[in-house]
C-alpha positions in Angstrom: 77.7 92.2 110.9 80.2 94.9 112.0 81.9 97.4 109.6 85.2 95.6 109.5 83.6 92.1 109.0 81.6 93.6 106.0 84.8 95.0 104.6 86.4 91.6 104.8 83.5 89.9 103.1 83.4 92.4 100.3 86.9 91.7 99.7 86.5 87.8 99.6 83.9 88.3 97.0 80.1 88.1 96.5 77.8 86.1 98.8 80.3 85.6 101.4 79.8 85.9 105.2 82.4 87.1 107.7 81.7 87.5 111.4 83.6 90.2 113.3 86.6 89.3 115.2 89.4 91.2 116.7 91.9 90.3 114.0 89.6 91.8 111.3 89.1 94.9 113.3 93.1 95.3 113.8 93.7 94.5 110.0 91.2 97.3 109.0 92.7 99.8 111.4 96.0 99.3 110.0 94.8 99.8 106.3 92.9 103.0 107.4 96.2 104.2 109.4 98.3 103.5 106.2 96.0 105.1 104.0 95.8 108.3 106.3 99.7 108.3 106.6 100.2 108.2 102.8 97.9 111.3 102.3 100.8 113.5 103.6 103.8 111.3 103.1 105.1 113.2 100.3 104.7 116.5 102.0 106.1 115.3 105.2 109.3 113.8 103.2 108.5 110.5 104.6 108.8 108.8 101.1 112.3 108.1 99.6 113.8 106.0 97.1 116.7 103.6 97.4 118.5 101.8 94.3 119.9 98.3 93.7 122.8 97.8 91.2 122.4 95.4 88.1 125.3 93.6 87.3 126.6 92.5 84.0 127.7 88.8 84.2 130.2 89.0 81.5 132.4 91.2 83.2 130.8 91.7 86.7 130.3 95.4 86.3 127.5 97.5 87.2 125.5 99.1 84.4 122.7 100.3 86.1 120.2 100.4 89.1 116.4 99.6 89.9 114.9 102.5 91.8 112.7 101.2 94.8 110.2 103.1 96.7 110.5 103.2 100.8 108.2 104.8 103.4 109.5 105.7 106.8 106.3 107.0 108.6 106.6 109.4 111.7 103.4 107.5 113.0 103.9 103.9 111.9 107.6 103.6 111.4 108.9 101.8 108.5 106.3 100.4 106.5 106.9 97.6 104.1 106.0 98.4 100.4 104.0 95.1 100.4 101.8 96.7 102.7 101.5 100.4 101.5 101.6 99.9 97.5 98.4 98.0 97.6 96.7 100.7 99.7 98.2 103.4 97.4 97.0 101.6 94.3 93.4 100.9 95.7 93.2 104.8 96.7 94.7 106.1 93.5 97.6 107.5 95.5 99.9 105.6 93.6 99.5 108.3 91.0 101.1 111.3 92.9 103.4 108.7 94.6 104.4 107.4 91.3 105.2 110.8 89.9 107.5 111.6 93.0 109.4 108.4 92.2 109.8 109.1 88.6 111.1 112.8 89.1 113.4 111.2 91.7 114.8 108.8 89.1 115.2 111.8 86.6 117.1 113.7 89.4 119.4 111.0 89.9 120.0 110.3 86.2 121.1 114.1 85.8 123.4 113.8 88.7 125.2 110.5 87.1 125.3 112.4 83.6 126.8 115.5 85.4 129.6 113.2 87.0 130.6 112.0 83.4 128.8 108.5 83.6 127.3 107.6 80.2 126.4 103.9 79.8 123.7 102.9 82.2 119.9 102.8 82.7 117.9 103.5 85.9 115.0 101.3 85.9 111.5 102.6 87.5 108.6 100.5 88.4 105.0 101.3 87.2 101.6 99.8 88.4 98.5 98.9 86.1 96.8 101.9 88.1 99.2 104.4 86.8 98.9 103.1 83.3 95.2 103.3 83.5 94.7 106.7 85.1 97.7 108.8 85.2 99.3 110.8 82.4 102.6 109.1 82.0 103.6 110.1 78.8 103.2 113.7 79.7 105.0 113.2 83.1 108.1 111.7 81.0 107.9 114.7 78.6 107.9 117.0 81.3 110.9 115.7 83.3 112.8 115.1 80.2 112.5 119.0 79.5 112.9 120.2 82.9 116.1 117.9 83.7 117.4 117.9 80.2 117.9 114.1 80.4 117.7 111.9 77.2 115.3 109.2 77.6 117.7 106.4 76.6 119.0 106.4 80.4 115.3 105.4 81.8 113.6 101.9 81.8 110.1 101.2 82.8 109.6 98.0 84.6 105.9 96.7 84.3 105.0 93.0 85.8 103.5 90.3 83.8 100.3 90.1 85.7 99.7 93.9 85.3 99.9 93.3 81.6 97.2 90.8 81.4 94.7 93.3 83.0 93.3 95.5 80.0 96.2 94.2 77.8 95.7 96.0 74.4 95.5 99.3 76.3 98.5 98.5 78.2 100.5 97.6 75.0 99.3 100.6 73.4 100.7 102.6 76.5 104.0 101.1 76.2 104.4 101.5 72.6 104.0 105.2 73.5 106.5 105.0 76.2 109.0 103.2 73.6 108.5 105.9 71.1 110.1 108.3 73.4 113.2 106.3 73.4 112.4 104.6 76.9 113.4 100.8 77.1 110.7 98.5 78.7 111.5 95.6 81.0 108.9 92.9 81.9 109.5 92.1 85.4 108.4 88.8 87.5 108.3 86.8 84.6 107.1 83.2 84.9 104.8 83.9 87.8 101.6 84.8 85.9 99.8 83.2 83.0 101.3 84.5 79.9 103.0 82.1 77.5 106.4 82.3 75.4 104.4 83.0 72.4 103.2 86.2 74.1 106.7 87.7 74.2 106.7 88.0 70.6 103.6 90.5 70.9 105.0 92.5 73.9 107.1 95.7 73.1 109.7 94.8 75.5 113.6 95.1 75.6 114.2 93.3 78.9 112.8 90.2 80.5 113.3 89.9 84.3 113.4 86.3 85.6 111.3 86.1 89.0 113.5 85.2 92.2 111.5 82.3 92.8 113.3 80.2 89.9 116.5 81.8 90.7 116.1 80.4 94.5 115.6 77.0 93.2 117.9 77.1 90.5 120.5 74.7 92.1 118.2 72.2 93.7 115.4 71.9 91.2 115.7 70.6 87.5 112.4 72.0 86.5 113.6 75.5 87.4 116.9 75.2 85.6 114.8 74.2 82.6 112.4 76.9 82.8 115.4 79.5 83.3 117.4 78.0 80.4 114.4 78.3 78.1 113.5 81.5 78.9 117.3 82.8 78.2 117.4 80.9 75.0 114.1 82.2 73.7 114.6 85.6 74.8 118.0 86.1 73.2 116.4 84.6 70.1 114.1 87.3 70.1 116.7 90.0 70.9 115.6 90.5 74.4 118.4 90.8 77.2 117.6 88.9 80.3 118.2 89.7 84.3 117.9 87.2 86.9 116.4 88.9 90.3 117.3 87.6 93.8 120.4 86.3 93.2 122.2 85.5 96.9 124.9 82.9 96.4 128.0 82.7 94.2 127.0 79.4 92.7 123.9 81.0 91.3 126.0 83.6 89.7 128.4 81.0 88.2 125.3 79.0 87.0 123.5 81.8 85.4 127.0 83.0 83.7 127.3 79.6 82.5 123.9 79.8 80.5 124.4 83.0 79.2 122.1 85.2 81.4 122.8 88.8 80.8 122.3 90.7 84.1 121.7 89.8 87.7 120.5 91.6 90.7 120.4 90.6 94.4 121.8 90.6 97.9 125.0 88.7 96.5 126.3 92.0 95.0 124.2 94.7 97.1 121.0 95.4 98.9 119.0 98.4 97.7 120.9 101.3 99.2 120.6 105.1 99.2 121.8 106.8 96.0 125.1 108.2 97.4 126.3 104.8 98.5 125.7 103.0 95.4 126.3 105.5 92.8 130.1 105.0 93.2 129.6 101.4 92.2 128.5 102.5 88.5 131.2 101.0 86.0 133.1 99.4 88.6 133.8 95.6 88.8 132.2 94.0 91.8 
């Protein structure tokens, strides 16, 4: 068995056999190339952050952004986050990369405050690896002091599946984050295994409905029932709701009719450079 086949067999689980073929070799070569490139991506200024507006449905105004990491490698070209984030997590390079993203968010929040904006939040995503191995709380305290930015303008986004790993420890970490005055959003809700009852135990302020439900909203009765139940229960618990992946006007109108609070998606704006989207803040779209 070749090294590449051995690598694939290990990933597939114990007692598995994989025979060498060219596709395995190509896949492993790609992973190695991404890992190698990531090691110098920050110092080579290849990583950058784009921002997607969030729109309040009640008045169609932009009240904040989600920060999203992108990588344009000199060697590999544009690499999808779906490819490089798992590699960054498995090698723990997500820790310095995540710190880079967080500082970029603080810089942008400072910029917005300097321009006179006040009522907004910028959301930043965190992985389970960052929660387990990095000093998130220290990073927040450092950047709050360095940029003189009140924590109320920052929102942490974590996924439902991430929370299910070492759940108690992650909830403890979230409580520490909230004690700093930072809000917490639960992303991709409905795609994992947590129940509605689980929401009562989580220290969250915002729940984000996964785009898979939004895509099927107009054509699938089950999706509509789930979305309506999520919104109703969340509001009962004092949790705001964001619908992701909104691409059509009919989706917007339906979500508005069932009292969804905020939406984001290509219907309003794709993720874009900060200087292009910051002018949208507070504006009606």
